[in-house]
C-alpha atoms as one frame of an Amber mdcrd trajectory, in Angstrom:
protein
  14.824  16.862   9.794  12.314  19.474  11.093  14.565  21.985  11.716  16.242
  22.070   8.448  13.030  21.508   6.608  10.686  23.900   9.156   8.125  21.482
   9.019   7.812  17.999  10.116   7.662  16.129   7.110   4.955  12.217   6.807
   5.854   9.094   5.710   3.215   9.420   2.908   3.237  12.904   1.729   2.759
  16.570   3.298   0.634  15.086   5.882  -0.795  12.395   3.926  -1.874  13.980
   0.495  -0.707  10.664  -1.300  -2.532   8.323   1.055  -5.601  10.630   0.555
  -5.859  10.986  -3.377  -4.993   7.137  -3.375  -7.990   5.811  -1.691 -10.362
   8.647  -3.745  -9.127   7.240  -6.433  -9.734   3.522  -5.411 -13.603   4.373
  -3.989 -13.926   6.481  -7.512 -12.727   3.498  -9.733 -15.233   1.198  -7.558
 -18.334   3.145  -7.888 -17.801   4.538 -11.051 -18.042   1.029 -12.619 -19.520
   0.770 -16.265 -20.385  -2.584 -17.295 -17.689  -4.158 -19.486 -18.673  -4.542
 -22.783 -17.392  -5.517 -26.558 -19.142  -4.302 -29.624 -22.415  -4.411 -28.771
 -21.791  -7.396 -25.993 -22.388  -6.646 -21.976 -21.053  -8.901 -20.289 -22.778
  -9.801 -17.166 -22.501  -8.965 -13.784 -21.336 -11.978 -12.331 -17.756 -11.780
 -15.087 -17.298  -8.111 -13.507 -17.073  -9.552 -10.414 -15.120 -12.669 -10.880
 -12.321  -9.947 -12.816 -12.814  -7.739  -9.419 -11.862 -11.161  -7.231  -8.768
 -12.025  -9.281  -7.511  -8.335  -8.898  -8.203  -7.968  -5.352  -6.564 -11.508
  -4.666  -3.959 -10.227  -7.199  -3.257  -7.482  -4.820  -4.054  -8.190  -1.703
  -1.064 -11.224  -1.907   1.660  -8.937  -2.643   1.718  -7.140   1.371   0.900
 -10.706   2.638   3.941 -11.737   0.715   6.039  -8.978   1.931   5.216  -9.890
   5.861   6.184 -13.464   5.293   9.028 -12.623   4.143   9.725 -10.567   7.359
   8.615 -13.300   9.722  10.818 -15.737   7.534  13.604 -12.777   7.208  13.444
 -12.606  10.892  14.038 -15.904  12.203  16.567 -16.675   9.311  19.622 -13.501
   9.622  18.967 -11.996  13.517  22.373  -9.881  12.478  20.107  -8.176   9.009
  16.930  -8.158  11.418  18.143  -6.647  13.679  19.909  -4.161  11.904  16.840
  -3.522   9.884  15.097  -2.950  13.470  17.770  -0.965  13.529  16.361   1.545
  10.279  13.111   1.764  11.288  14.007   3.045  14.830  15.839   5.895  13.103
  12.951   5.912  10.543  10.520   6.546  13.671  12.704   9.045  15.834  12.821
  11.114  12.376   9.476  11.455  12.244   8.366  12.307  15.617  10.884  14.942
  15.890  13.719  13.480  18.036
């Protein structure tokens, strides 16, 4: 792959730029939080905490569910699991430059 592109691509963009941008946006959004308000009423900080907790719970359940489905797939259908492993090994070989 590197022969055709003249550089070695990474899974998350050129040298992980996409990953760095996502991390920056997440940290910036957490640090730059202002209290939620509606008109003149400012909601209490515990309400903001509950909102962040609900957000974190919803976001973390996605990869947990994906891992659970992958484990379930591996046990239910070994042939499909072998195809997925072959695909992932091919991707890893491309990344390693083999």
